[in-house]
C-alpha positions as CSV (number, residue, x, y, z in Angstrom):
1,X,-9.7,-17.5,-0.1
2,X,-6.1,-18.3,0.0
3,X,-3.2,-17.5,2.5
4,X,0.5,-17.6,1.8
5,X,2.9,-18.5,4.4
6,X,6.3,-17.0,4.3
7,X,8.8,-18.7,6.7
8,X,12.4,-19.2,7.3
9,X,14.1,-22.7,6.8
10,X,14.2,-23.3,10.6
11,X,10.3,-23.3,10.5
12,X,9.8,-25.9,7.7
13,X,8.6,-28.4,10.2
14,X,5.5,-26.4,10.9
15,X,4.3,-26.7,7.4
16,X,2.2,-30.0,7.9
17,X,0.5,-28.7,10.9
18,X,-0.3,-25.3,9.3
19,X,-1.5,-27.0,6.2
20,X,-4.0,-29.3,8.1
21,X,-5.1,-26.3,10.2
22,X,-6.1,-24.3,7.0
23,X,-7.3,-27.3,5.1
24,X,-9.7,-27.9,7.9
25,X,-11.1,-24.4,7.5
26,X,-11.4,-24.8,3.8
27,X,-8.6,-22.1,3.3
28,X,-6.1,-22.8,0.5
29,X,-2.5,-22.2,1.7
30,X,0.8,-21.9,-0.1
31,X,4.3,-21.9,1.5
32,X,7.3,-20.0,0.6
33,X,10.6,-20.6,2.2
34,X,12.9,-17.6,2.5
35,X,16.5,-18.3,1.7
36,X,18.7,-17.1,4.7
37,X,20.9,-15.3,2.1
38,X,18.0,-13.4,0.6
39,X,18.9,-10.0,-0.7
40,X,17.4,-7.4,-3.0
41,X,20.1,-7.9,-5.6
42,X,18.3,-9.6,-8.6
43,X,15.1,-10.2,-6.5
44,X,12.2,-11.6,-8.5
45,X,11.0,-14.7,-6.9
46,X,9.7,-13.3,-3.7
47,X,8.2,-10.4,-5.4
48,X,6.3,-12.8,-7.7
49,X,4.9,-14.5,-4.6
50,X,3.8,-11.2,-3.1
51,X,2.0,-10.3,-6.3
52,X,0.0,-13.3,-6.4
53,X,-1.5,-13.1,-2.9
54,X,-3.4,-10.8,-0.6
55,X,-3.2,-12.6,2.8
56,X,0.1,-13.6,4.4
57,X,1.2,-15.4,7.4
58,X,4.9,-14.6,8.4
59,X,6.2,-17.4,10.4
60,X,9.6,-16.9,12.2
61,X,11.5,-16.6,15.4
62,X,11.7,-13.1,16.8
63,X,15.3,-12.8,16.0
64,X,14.5,-13.3,12.3
65,X,12.5,-10.1,12.3
66,X,15.8,-8.3,11.5
67,X,16.2,-10.2,8.3
68,X,16.1,-8.0,5.1
69,X,13.0,-9.9,3.7
70,X,10.7,-8.7,6.5
71,X,10.9,-4.9,5.7
72,X,10.7,-5.8,2.0
73,X,7.3,-7.5,2.6
74,X,6.3,-4.6,4.7
75,X,7.2,-2.1,2.0
76,X,5.2,-4.1,-0.5
77,X,2.1,-4.2,1.6
78,X,2.1,-0.3,1.7
79,X,2.7,0.1,-1.9
80,X,0.5,2.9,-3.5
81,X,-1.0,2.6,-6.9
82,X,-2.7,5.8,-8.0
83,X,-2.8,6.9,-4.2
84,X,-4.7,3.7,-3.4
85,X,-3.1,1.2,-0.9
86,X,-2.8,-2.4,-1.8
87,X,-5.1,-4.4,0.2
88,X,-2.6,-6.7,2.0
89,X,-3.3,-8.6,5.3
90,X,-0.2,-9.5,7.2
91,X,-0.1,-11.8,10.3
92,X,3.0,-12.3,12.3
93,X,3.4,-15.8,13.9
94,X,6.4,-15.6,16.2
95,X,7.5,-19.1,17.3
96,X,9.9,-17.8,19.9
97,X,10.2,-14.6,22.0
98,X,13.6,-13.3,23.1
99,X,12.7,-9.8,24.4
100,X,10.5,-6.8,23.8
101,X,8.9,-6.6,20.4
102,X,9.7,-3.7,18.0
103,X,7.2,-0.9,18.1
104,X,6.3,-1.2,14.3
105,X,4.7,-4.5,15.2
106,X,1.8,-2.8,17.0
107,X,0.2,-2.2,13.7
108,X,-0.1,-6.0,13.0
109,X,-1.6,-9.0,14.5
110,X,1.2,-10.8,16.4
111,X,0.4,-14.4,17.5
112,X,2.6,-16.9,19.5
113,X,0.5,-20.1,19.2
114,X,-2.1,-22.3,17.2
115,X,-4.8,-21.4,19.6
116,X,-4.1,-17.7,19.0
117,X,-4.1,-18.2,15.3
118,X,-7.4,-20.0,15.5
119,X,-9.0,-17.2,17.3
120,X,-7.7,-14.7,14.8
121,X,-8.7,-16.5,11.8
122,X,-12.1,-17.0,13.3
123,X,-12.5,-13.3,13.8
124,X,-11.2,-12.1,10.5
125,X,-12.5,-14.9,8.1
126,X,-15.9,-13.0,7.4
127,X,-13.9,-9.7,6.6
128,X,-11.4,-11.6,4.4
129,X,-14.2,-13.5,2.5
130,X,-16.0,-10.0,1.9
131,X,-12.6,-8.6,0.6
132,X,-12.1,-11.5,-1.6
133,X,-15.7,-11.2,-3.1
134,X,-14.9,-7.5,-3.9
135,X,-11.7,-8.5,-5.7
136,X,-13.5,-11.1,-7.7
137,X,-16.3,-8.6,-8.4
138,X,-13.6,-6.1,-9.7
139,X,-12.1,-8.9,-11.8
140,X,-15.3,-9.6,-13.4
141,X,-15.8,-5.8,-14.2
142,X,-12.3,-5.9,-15.7
143,X,-12.9,-9.0,-17.9
144,X,-16.0,-7.2,-19.4
145,X,-14.0,-4.3,-20.1
146,X,-15.4,-1.6,-17.7
147,X,-12.9,-0.7,-15.0
148,X,-11.0,2.0,-13.2
149,X,-8.0,1.2,-15.5
150,X,-10.1,2.4,-18.6
151,X,-8.9,-0.5,-20.8
152,X,-10.6,-1.0,-24.1
153,X,-13.7,-3.1,-24.1
154,X,-12.9,-6.7,-24.5
155,X,-15.1,-8.0,-27.2
156,X,-17.0,-11.1,-26.5
157,X,-20.4,-12.7,-26.7
158,X,-23.2,-10.9,-25.2
159,X,-24.5,-13.7,-22.9
160,X,-21.0,-14.1,-21.4
161,X,-20.6,-10.4,-20.7
162,X,-24.1,-10.4,-19.2
163,X,-23.1,-13.4,-17.0
164,X,-20.0,-11.7,-16.0
165,X,-21.8,-8.4,-15.1
166,X,-24.3,-10.5,-13.0
167,X,-21.4,-12.1,-11.2
168,X,-19.9,-8.7,-10.6
169,X,-23.1,-7.5,-8.8
170,X,-23.6,-10.9,-7.0
171,X,-20.1,-10.8,-5.7
172,X,-20.6,-7.4,-4.1
173,X,-19.8,-5.0,-6.9
174,X,-21.8,-1.8,-6.8
175,X,-24.0,-1.1,-9.7
176,X,-23.1,2.5,-9.0
177,X,-19.4,2.0,-9.4
178,X,-17.6,5.3,-10.6
179,X,-14.0,5.1,-12.1
180,X,-11.1,7.5,-11.3
181,X,-12.3,9.8,-13.9
182,X,-15.7,10.2,-12.3
183,X,-17.6,8.2,-15.0
184,X,-20.3,6.0,-13.6
185,X,-20.4,2.2,-14.7
186,X,-23.8,2.6,-16.2
187,X,-22.6,5.7,-18.3
188,X,-19.5,4.0,-19.4
189,X,-21.6,0.8,-20.6
190,X,-23.9,3.1,-22.6
191,X,-21.0,5.0,-24.2
192,X,-19.6,1.7,-25.3
193,X,-23.0,0.8,-27.0
194,X,-23.7,-2.1,-24.6
195,X,-27.4,-1.5,-24.5
196,X,-28.3,-5.0,-23.2
197,X,-25.7,-4.7,-20.3
198,X,-27.0,-1.2,-19.4
199,X,-30.7,-2.4,-19.3
200,X,-29.5,-5.3,-17.0
201,X,-27.7,-3.0,-14.6
202,X,-30.9,-0.8,-14.4
203,X,-32.7,-3.9,-13.0
204,X,-30.1,-4.2,-10.2
205,X,-30.8,-1.0,-8.3
206,X,-28.6,1.2,-10.3
207,X,-29.1,4.9,-9.6
208,X,-31.0,6.1,-12.6
209,X,-29.9,9.7,-12.1
210,X,-26.4,9.1,-11.3
211,X,-24.1,11.9,-12.6
212,X,-20.9,11.5,-14.6
213,X,-18.5,14.1,-13.5
214,X,-16.6,14.5,-16.9
215,X,-19.7,15.7,-18.8
216,X,-22.2,16.3,-16.2
217,X,-24.6,13.9,-17.9
218,X,-27.0,11.1,-16.6
219,X,-27.8,7.7,-17.9
220,X,-30.8,8.9,-19.9
221,X,-28.7,11.8,-21.5
222,X,-26.0,9.3,-22.5
223,X,-28.7,7.1,-24.1
224,X,-30.4,10.0,-25.8
225,X,-27.2,11.3,-27.3
226,X,-26.7,8.0,-28.9
227,X,-30.3,7.4,-30.1
228,X,-31.0,4.4,-27.8
229,X,-34.8,5.2,-27.7
230,X,-35.6,1.8,-26.0
231,X,-33.2,2.4,-23.4
232,X,-34.4,6.0,-23.0
233,X,-38.0,4.7,-22.8
234,X,-36.8,2.2,-20.1
235,X,-35.3,5.1,-18.0
236,X,-38.3,7.2,-18.5
237,X,-40.5,4.4,-17.1
238,X,-38.2,4.0,-14.2
239,X,-38.8,7.7,-13.5
240,X,-35.4,9.2,-14.6
241,X,-35.1,13.0,-14.5
242,X,-35.5,14.1,-18.1
243,X,-34.4,17.7,-17.6
244,X,-31.1,17.5,-15.8
245,X,-28.5,19.8,-17.5
246,X,-25.0,18.8,-18.7
247,X,-22.0,21.0,-18.2
248,X,-23.0,22.5,-21.8
249,X,-26.4,23.2,-20.5
250,X,-27.9,20.5,-22.6
251,X,-30.8,18.2,-21.6
252,X,-31.6,14.7,-22.8
253,X,-34.0,16.2,-25.3
254,X,-31.5,18.7,-26.7
255,X,-28.8,16.0,-26.9
256,X,-31.3,13.6,-28.8
257,X,-32.3,16.3,-31.4
258,X,-28.8,17.8,-31.6
259,X,-27.5,14.4,-32.6
260,X,-30.2,14.0,-35.1
261,X,-32.1,11.0,-33.2
262,X,-35.7,11.8,-34.2
263,X,-37.2,8.6,-32.6
264,X,-35.6,9.3,-29.2
265,X,-36.5,12.9,-29.2
266,X,-40.2,11.9,-29.9
267,X,-40.1,9.4,-26.9
268,X,-38.8,12.3,-24.6
269,X,-41.4,14.9,-26.0
270,X,-44.2,12.4,-25.6
271,X,-43.1,11.7,-22.0
272,X,-43.3,15.2,-21.1
273,X,-39.5,16.5,-21.2
274,X,-39.0,20.2,-20.8
275,X,-39.1,21.9,-24.3
276,X,-38.2,25.6,-23.6
277,X,-34.8,25.0,-21.9
278,X,-31.9,26.8,-23.5
279,X,-28.5,25.4,-23.7
280,X,-25.2,27.2,-23.5
281,X,-25.6,28.3,-27.2
282,X,-29.0,29.7,-26.4
283,X,-30.7,27.0,-28.4
284,X,-33.9,25.4,-27.4
285,X,-35.3,21.9,-28.5
286,X,-37.7,23.7,-30.9
287,X,-34.9,25.7,-32.5
288,X,-32.7,22.4,-33.1
289,X,-35.8,20.6,-34.5
290,X,-36.3,23.5,-36.9
291,X,-32.7,23.5,-37.8
292,X,-32.7,19.8,-38.6
293,X,-36.0,19.9,-40.5
294,X,-38.0,17.7,-38.1
295,X,-41.3,19.0,-39.2
296,X,-43.5,16.5,-37.2
297,X,-41.4,17.1,-34.0
298,X,-41.7,20.9,-34.6
299,X,-45.4,20.5,-34.8
300,X,-45.4,18.5,-31.6
301,X,-43.4,21.1,-29.8
302,X,-45.3,24.1,-31.1
303,X,-48.6,22.4,-29.9
304,X,-47.0,21.8,-26.5
305,X,-46.2,25.6,-26.5
306,X,-49.7,26.5,-27.5
307,X,-48.6,28.0,-30.7
């Protein structure tokens, strides 16, 4: 983890001691001295510093709490992105007290000595490391191309993407991650034709029946609609629900046949998928099989029906 120390020029003499303190805890630290004449006009340097860090120590005298940069930093820490607050940790280290503290400080840790700083860091370190792990996990997810920003897939070699996906899970990323559109990670991966990544995620305790809210589909339905018969077989072997309905009333079997994936449909029929379910058009698997001329599949379905 890394902590960024924001301080006024009068506190520069504290930098060596603070650096030694953080180095001793294996915490990287950076120091940014705020110009006494700082103003919002043409501001870019402080903003760039704020964007690069998540943990800040604000070192100043109490009288400097009235400086313009303090509310600027506070405002940045409360910035919303798609209704989600940035995860910013702010610690105030006041080197001198001249009277009662402002009420707004009650929402932040306020320290007055190195011993107090030591206690606070000891209590907070495990939480910070966990937060950093989640940030790293989300970064791995973004690099692969599956993230809540819905960026296009970054093409790369399969082994590299597999490694990044594994790092994502190892660093605390949920195999059941769902983006802001309601699409689970596993469904997104299958839609992007990354079968090997999907297969790997299924081995990391991914919910095999997780439902995508945009289509009402499950992983086996996504795989069936694309004709991924090996992935469908893996999901069947794991006990996936073969008969869940999509928003259009389709099942995995109907999706397989409707998208003309004979081999995938055969896997589902042999595994015992429901064959008489009707979708929103009133079509059954048998009707679709007849429509597309899958004679062998028709025979299998009619035998199941005792016809």
